[in-house]
C-alpha positions, 0 to 999 in steps of 0.5 A, a space after each residue: 760434333 758441337 764446335 761451330 764451323 767457320 763458313 764461306 758467306 755465300 751459298 754459291 761458290 763461283 770464284 772470279 778472282 784469286 790472289 798472288 802474282 797472277 791476279 789483277 788486284 789481289 797481288 799482296 793479299 789473300 783476297 778471293 772474289 766470289 760472284 755467286 750466280 751468273 746474274 742477280 745479287 746473291 745473298 751474303 750470310 753470317 759465316 759464324 756467330 759474329 758482330 760488326 767490328 768496323 764499317 767503311 761507308 763511303 759517300 760516293 759508292 761509285 768511286 769507293 766500295 762498301 766494306 764490312 768487318 765481321 769478327 766471330 763472337 766465339 771460337 770457330 773450327 777451320 778445315 785446317 784444324 785451327 780453333 780460335 777467333 776469326 775476322 772477315 772483311 767483305 767488300 763491295 756489298 750493295 747496301 750497308 747504310 743501315 748497319 751499325 757497329 756492334 750489331 750481332 748476327 747468328 751464323 747463317 743469318 742474312 746480312 746483306 747482298 753482293 754488289 758492285 760498289 767501288 771499282 767493280 766490273 760486276 756483282 760480287 763480294 771480295 773477302 779477306 780473312 784474318 786470325 784473331 779479333 783485329 779488324 782493319 786494313 793496312 796499306 801494302 806497297 810493292 813498287 808502283 803497286 799498292 793494296 789495302 790488306 786485312 791485318 793478320 791475313 790468312 788464306 780464306 780457303 784454309 780457314 772457311 768450310 763450304 756449306 754442305 748444301 752449297 753449289 760449287 760452280 768454279 774454283 779455278 782462276 788463271 789455271 790455278 785450282 783453289 781447294 774449297 773444302 766441305 766437311 764431308 770431304 775430310 770426314 773419316 770413319 774409324 775401322 779395324 781397331 783390334 782393341 778398342 778404344 782407339 786413344 786420342 792423344 794431346 801430342 802426335 805420338 802414342 806415348 801413354 802420357 799424352 793420352 786424353 783421359 776419358 775419351 776414346 774411339 771405337 769402330 764406326 765412329 766418325 771424325 774430321 781429319 785435318 792432316 797427318 803427321 808421322 802416322 798420327 792424324 790430327 782430328 776432331 771428334 765431339 769437342 775433342 781435338 787431338 791426334 790418333 793413329 792414322 792407319 785406323 781411319 778410312 775416308 767416309 764414302 
């Protein structure tokens, strides 16, 4: 399965603030705060092959927070089935003075460390995710409240996988549980196909005209299943995205 997955940039998932009306400072965004371990400064890794497309390096980091924008240099696969370019903003890292626009990183490469620059009560990173390659913030205002929000914002947990070797410490904020997904959580096996191959279709139907020619599934094959629509599952299998009959898919144990 060759498509590059998009990952959360930390290896410890410890949610310290979510988004929405119940949050303190993320009311108009889909920002998540991740604080890593209980103490220290956790490493922040490249979530995908990427380059720095925007930097905010304030002179007074006690007042304003460092922020780095990373844009994927190739299309990446998300746990909701999206396949395309992503941009991520990372706020509060401890030190970015040596960073430069255009610098590239390979997925998994160490980039920086979490910090508490700006108005932060402890070491963490604040991440926002956008579809596409636009790097920037736009101020949003609601009554007396205002917040800077990444353009084309989407929910990070819908677009980023958790690494298989990651430690998940906390995924709940003020009673709401956020669904952080590892690839193994949505990996299924093909079973009980009476007549192989099991076809993969371009559209969520079983018409012969929608069959992706030259590919097919057999019993025992593994697929990533993103969702089911009208008894057809949207899947990924070795560089093929498409639909197949959901009743022949069983959750991998």
